Every structure is written in C-alpha cells, then in structure tokens.
C-alpha positions in Angstrom: 9.4 -18.2 12.1 6.5 -17.3 9.8 4.0 -17.7 12.6 6.1 -15.3 14.7 6.2 -12.7 12.0 2.4 -12.9 11.3 1.7 -12.9 15.0 3.8 -9.7 15.3 1.7 -8.1 12.6 -1.6 -9.2 14.3 -0.5 -7.9 17.7 0.1 -4.4 16.4 -2.2 -3.1 13.7 -3.2 -6.2 11.7 -2.1 -4.6 8.4 0.3 -6.6 6.2 2.2 -3.6 4.9 5.3 -5.5 3.7 3.5 -8.3 1.8 1.1 -5.8 0.3 4.0 -3.6 -0.9 5.6 -6.6 -2.6 2.4 -7.8 -4.1 1.7 -4.3 -5.5 4.7 -4.9 -7.7 4.5 -8.6 -8.4 0.7 -8.9 -8.6 -0.7 -5.4 -9.3 -4.1 -6.5 -10.6 -5.2 -7.0 -7.0 -5.0 -3.2 -6.4 -6.7 -0.3 -8.0 -4.5 2.7 -8.6 -5.1 6.3 -9.5 -2.4 8.7 -10.7 -1.9 11.7 -8.4 0.6 14.4 -7.6 2.1 13.6 -4.2 4.7 15.7 -2.4 6.4 15.6 1.0 5.6 18.6 3.2 8.9 19.6 4.7 8.3 23.2 5.8 6.2 22.3 8.9 3.3 24.4 7.6 0.8 21.5 7.5 2.5 18.4 8.9 6.3 18.0 8.8 7.4 15.1 6.8 4.0 13.8 5.7 3.0 12.8 2.2 0.4 15.1 0.8 -1.7 14.0 -2.2 -3.4 16.4 -4.5 -6.9 15.0 -5.3 -8.2 17.9 -7.2 -9.5 16.8 -10.6 -8.2 19.9 -12.3 -4.6 18.9 -11.6 -3.2 17.2 -14.7 0.3 16.8 -13.2 1.0 13.3 -11.8 4.1 11.9 -10.3 2.9 8.6 -8.6 0.3 6.0 -8.7 -1.6 5.9 -5.4 -3.3 2.6 -4.3 -6.9 3.4 -3.5 -8.6 0.0 -3.4 -7.5 -3.6 -2.6 -9.2 -6.8 -3.6 -8.9 -8.3 0.0 -10.1 -11.7 -0.9 -7.7 -12.1 -3.8 -4.8 -10.7 -1.7 -5.3 -13.2 1.1 -5.8 -16.1 -1.4 -2.5 -15.2 -3.2 -0.7 -14.7 0.1 -1.8 -18.2 1.4 -0.8 -19.7 -2.0 2.7 -18.1 -1.7 3.2 -19.1 1.9 2.1 -22.7 1.3 4.2 -23.3 -1.8 7.5 -25.1 -1.6 
C-alpha cells in the first residue's frame, strides 16, 4: 500500500505535501519559517482564492509562519526512519 501511495506522488509532481505538512508540526526543526501576513484574495482583483503573502519588511503585522526553506536531506532521512519503524 505504501509503495502505491509513494508511486502516486512520484507520477504526479514528486512533492510529498502530506508527509511534509505532518512533519512541519511533529519535527519543525527541519523547516525554516518566517512570520508573514497572509490573506486570501477573494475579490478576484488579483487571483480569486489564492493565498497572498506580504513580504514587505515594513509590515510588522503577522498572522502565520510561512515555510521558506527545507532541510531536504534530514526530511528524507526522517521519513525513511518513520516508514521503516515497526
């Protein structure tokens, strides 16, 4: 079953979104975060339904932590450890 799930990931975009989202919570030291203001554009002026992050340094209002960098080697190592454990 695990092979089928990982094969499905590999056949589409090769990004392990779900395992990465879980590891962001359970093992956050593998990801570098920055605080940013993020809003959802709902008016259709820029892109309907898209998340828009404000990266201006002058903005001192933050509502989320945005993942900006991943330690790929550590992520894969931890994922293999998890998958191979009993």
